[in-house]
N, C-alpha and C positions, 0 to 999 in steps of 0.2 A: 351275310346278314347284318343287320343293325349293329352297332358295336354295343355290346352289353345285353343284347336280346339273347333269350333262349330261342333254340330252334322251334318254330312252329310245327304242329301236327294238323295238317291240312287234308281236308275232304275236297278235291277238285270236282265238280260235277259238270260233264259235257252234255252237249245236246244229243239226242238219240238218235235222231235220222241216219247219220253216217258215222262209221268208225273213224277214229282219230289215227290216220297212217297216211303215208305219201303212195301215190300222189293226193294231197289234201282235196276233200272235197269242196272246199270253199275257205274264205278268209276266217271264218268263224273257227272252223276246224283247226286251221294252222296256228290261229292264236293261241287256242288251248293247249295244242300239242306243245308250242314252245313255252307256254306259262307252265306246264307240269316239269319240263325239262330244266328250265330256270329255278323254279323254287327248289329242284333237287340239287343243281349245282350249288345253291347257294347254303346247302346244309340243312334245308326243312325236310320234315319227314312227310311226303305225299302220298295219299290213296286217291286212286282214280276212280270215279263212278262213270261209266261210258259206253257207248255201243259194243255190243261183242264183236270181236275182231279187231279192237283197238290196241294200239301199242301201249304199254306201260300198265296194263291192267294185272292187277294182283290176283290172289286165289280165292277171293270173297266172291261166292257166286251172286249175292244179293247186290252187288255193286255192278253187275254187267246187265246192260239194257238191251232189249231186243231190238233188231233192225227190222225195217219193212222189208216184207217178202211179197215181190210183185208176180203175180201169174205170168204176166208177159213183159219183158224187158222195156218194151216200148211204152208201157204204161206208168213207168217209174216217173216220179215227179217231186220238184222241191216244194211244191205247194200242197199237194194231197197226200193222203195216206190210204192203204189197202184197206179192205174191209177187216175190222177186229182188230187193227193194229192199235187203235187209241185205247182199248180196254188193257190190251197187253202192256203197253207202255205205263199207264195208270198202276197196273198191279205191279210192274217192276220198282216204280218209285215207290209204292206203298212197302215193298220189301225192303229196298233201301232205307228208307225211313226206319223201319222195325230194327234193322240192323244196327243203325245208328243210335238208336235208344238203348239198344242192348250193350253196345261198347261206347257209350257216352263218353267214359273216361279216357278213351283212347285220341279223341279229336278235340283241338282247341277252336277250330273255325272251318266254316264251309264257304270254298270259293266257287260259287255258283254260275255257271255260264248256259243253263238250260233254258230252252224256251217253253218249258213246260212249268206250270206256276207251282208243282208240288215242293219243289227245294224252297222257294221262298216261304212256304209255310212252316217248314222245320224250324224255323227260329222261334215259331210259337209252340211246336207241336213237340219239339224235342229240347226245347230251352236252351240251343245251341246258336252262337252268334253266326250269322251267314252274311256274306258280302255277294250282293249279285250285281253283275256288270250286264248293262242294258246295250245288246249288240244290234238292236234293231229298232224302227219306229214302234210305236205304242201298240200293244197286243191286249185285247181285252182280258183274256184269262188272267195275265199278268198284273194287270190293273186291279182285278178284283182281289188277287193274293195280297197286293201290295196294301190295300185298304185294311186287310185283316191282322196285318203286323206292325202297326203303327206304335204300339207299347212293347214291341219286342226287340231282341239284340240283333237288328238288322241294318244293314246300309245298301244303298243302291250306288253305283258308279256307273259313269256312261261314257262311250268311246270318242265323243265330240261334243262341242258346245251345242252343235244342231241337234243331235240327239237327246240331249240333256233339256232343251227347250222344249222339243215335243213333248217329252214324258212331263216336263213340269206343267204344262197347259192342263195335262190330264191330272194333276194334282200329285205327282210322284217327283219329289225333288232328288237330285243326284250329284255327286261329286263327278268332276270331269277328268278322266285319265286316258288320254290316247294310247291306241294300240303301239306296240312296238315290233320291230323285226330284228332279227339276228343278222347283224352287219358283218359278222365273221363269216356267214355263209353266202349272204348276198353281196358278191364281191364285184368290183368295177370290171366291166367289159371293155373292149376297144370299139364298140360301135359297129356301124355298117351302113348299108343303105336301104334295108327293107325295114318297113313300119311293123309294129308288133301290138295284138291285143290279147290280154289274158283275163282269165276269170271264170265264173260260171257261165255256162251258155244258155241264158234265159231272157225272156222279153225285157225284164227290169234294167238288164246290163246292157242291153241293146247292141251287141256286136255287128249286128248287120248295119248299123249307122257308120262303125269304124270302117267296113269294106267299102261304103258308099263314099266316105270321106277319103279313103286312099284313092279309089277310083278317079274321082273329082280331081285329085292332085297327080294322076299318072302314076303313083307310086303303088309298090308291091307290099302286101301286108300279110303277116302270118298269124292266125288265131290259135291259142291253147287254152284248153280247159275242158272240164267235164260237162257233158250234156246234161242240163237239167230239166230240159223241155223237150223232148223228141220231136213233138208237131212244130214246135217253133224252128228247130234246127232244119228240119226237113223242108218248110215252107219259106223260110226266110235267109238261111244260110246256104244250104246245099245249092240253091239257083245262083248264087253270087260267088261261088267258088270258080276257080279257072287258072288262067294265066297270071292274073294279077292278085289272086287270094288263094290262100291254102290253109286248111284246118288240120293240127297236127294231135289233136286228142290232148287228154290230160296228161302232165309231164311231172316226174318227180322234182324236187326242188333243185338239185345240180343242174340238169337238163334245162329247166325253166330258167334258171339263171343265167345259162350261156346263150339262150335263145333271146332273152331281154337285153342283156349286155352286150349282144352282137348286132343289135337293131339301132335305126337312126332315131326313133322317136317311138314313144308307148302312146297310144290312145285309150282313153278311159270315158266309156259312153253312158254313164247310169242315166236311166230315165224314171227314178224314183228318189226317194229323199235317201240318197246313200249315207248311211250312219257313219263311215270311215272310209273305206277305200284302200285296203292293205295293198292292193296292187300299185297303187301310186308310189308307196314308200318303198315297195320292192325295187320297181323300176329306178326310182331315184338313186338307191343305194348301189347299183349297177353303173350309175353314171348317165343312163339313159334319159332324155329329156321326157316330159310328159305334157300332152295337151288334152284336156279334160273339158266335159260338161260341167258348170258351175252349178252343183245342186246338192244340197244335203250338207255333210262335213268335207267335201272334197276341197273347198278353198282352205280350210283349217289344215290340211295336211299338207298343201302346197305353199302355205303362208311362209314367205321369206325364203324360198326356196329357187335358186338359180335355174335356169334350163325348164321353165313352166309357164303354162298360159292356159287360160279357162275362157270358155265361150258359152254362149247361152246354150241351155239344153235343147238338144234337137236340130240345132243349126249345124247343117253337115258342111256348108260351104265355109264358115267360119272356122270350124274344126279343121278342115282340109288347110286352110291359110295358115292357121296357127301352127299346125305340126309342120307344114313345108317350111316356114320360117325358123323352127327350133331346129329342124334338120339341117337346113343350110348354115345356121350359126354354128351348130355343132362341127359341121365339116370344116369351115373356116377357121374356128379356134378349137382344136382338140383338148386344151385345158379346160374347156367348159366341163367336160364329163368329170375331170379331177374336182372342179370347184362344186359341181353337183353332188358327187359322192360325198365330199367333205361335209357338206351342208345336211344331207340324209343321217350321216352318221351321228353328227350333233343333236339332231332334232328327233330322230325315230328310232335310236338302236335301243335293244332290250334293256340295256343296264340303265339308260337314262330314263325309260318309262317304268320299268318293273320294280325299281327301288321305291317308286311313290305308291306302287300298289302293295309291296312289301309293308310299308308304314301303315297302311290303311287295314290290310289284315291284322297286323300285329296290334294295333289299336283296338280294333271291333273284337279280337280275341281275348283283350285283358282280363275280363271276368271270368274265362275259362282258365287262363293261365294261373289266377290266382287261387283256383281251386286245386290245383295240382299237387299231387304228395311231392315234398322236396325230393330232388334227386341229385346225383353227384353232377358238379359242374361240368360243362362242355370245354 
């Protein structure tokens, strides 16, 4: 922790849709899971408010959020909820707020990653400092909550300049603190001949375009990730699978690291305003070069990175050409993977990124820390 600073008592609030556990449902869940682990390793006292079934959950029932329960698995979605879920999760956040009010003396700051507006309002309703990380493009319910806490102990941070700009246009200003990855777990691989795509299998991530790019280049590609839209998977992915493309499902981090690290190039194909793109940093940390659509925060993650190229979003031919070039360069010069890995560690490691977040949490929490009863020094 910061020299001379007391350990913080942090309530980390995660999104409610998916539990925080491996294999991670997406980059957001991976980020929050790493945040809890890192803060605890730094000596801070961390309580987690997250979906039932998450790792790190304590014994406080009010900090356990309901997960969506779908009547049919094929109806599950990353964008919709089953009937009644909205009311259930609102009630859960109300219970969490009431518990926070009752135990206000136990917490210095809320580290909020929820896509629900309720934790933003806790800075006003519970008088507790809140730091909200903006992981998505602007969401109307969060904008409304932000307008209500302008005079409260609340700060916003964004995961990229692109995300910060999008929220600023809507009247919400945020510091920029990019995501980090655990570069002790994302280790360098030896590369290989196949291409790779990883992430949520949803239309806005467009893995079908990665398959098309690989097919155009005559390359084999492996897709890994959770299916977030069953109809999209059946209509756009399944027909494209075969001799040159395979889907291996969601993988736990060690297996995903081995897959990405044994690939010639990673394709990243967002067709929305990608807030960050954690899969980019993960691939680079394994030494695998990245060819990506230049949209949202993608170019920020790749800035200054060897072994990377961006093309116009949706341009499959340009993506195929860029990926082929990167794969060929890596085959000619194996040290490219070493240089890529070193740059990724320097720019995207948890230690590099989260020390900055730690300072923001500590600074925001200062009024709460000042009210603490003096304790024995650590």
